[in-house]
N, C-alpha and C positions, 0 to 999 in steps of 0.2 A: 504494500500500500504506500502510495506516495503523497497522500493528502494528510493534513494535520487535523482537520475537523471530522467528527463522527459522521455528519451528513454526507460529506464528500467521500469518505471511506465506504459508507454504505452504498452510495451510488456506484462507485467503482466495483464493489463486490457484486452488485446485481448485474452489472455489465459483464463481468467475468463469468458469472453463472450462466447468463444468457449465451455467451460465446461458447462455453463448455458444452451446454446442452445442444447447441447447433452443430458442433463438431461431432458429438456422440451420435446425434440423429443422422447426420450425413454418412458417417462411417458404418452404420448398422444396416445398410441396404444389402446385406449379404444374401438375403433370400433371393433377390433378383439374379445375382451372379451365380448362386448355387443352382437355382432353377435352370438357368441357361446352360450351365456346364453339364448338368444331368440330362437335359434335353439333347445335348450334343453327344451323349453317350459316355461322358467322363465319370469315373467313380469318385464320389465325394463321401468320405467316411464321417458319419454322424458323431462318432467319438472324438474325432479331430476338431469338428466344429464347436464342440462344447468348450474348447479351450481358446477360442478366438475372442479377443477383447475388442470392443468398439472404441477403446480409448487410445488407439495408436495415433501418432501425430505426423506421419510422413507426408500427408497431403495438406498440412496446415502451414501457412506462411505467417509466422509469428511477428516478423519484422518486415517493413517495407510497404509497398503499395500494391494492391491487387487491382489490375485493370481487367475489366470484363466487357467484351463486345456482345451486348445483349442480343442484338438481332442475329448475329452469327450463331451464338449458343442456342437460341430458341429454334433456329432452323435445324439443329442437330437432334432435337427431341423426337422420340417416336410417338405413335398415336396415344400412348398411355402417359406421355409427359416425362419419360425418362431418357437419359442419354444412353447411347449404345455402350456396351461394355468394351473395354480395350483388350484386344487379344494379346496374349503373351507369347 
């Protein structure tokens, strides 16, 4: 916390909570990826999935500016409103 007053600290804490919830929500879309992988015939072990945490941060830019071209990103969405999965 970088603020001296309780009200500012509380506001920062709420912002960090909101950000954390957004990151966790974004990274828990495993069902889509798992469904697609299984539809393609790949074996996905349920025991392994039990150990996957939605709290990883590889896709989070903690520092810097995030630039989003909304029109380009919206054009990439499928009919259900999801981006296509990236093949590895």
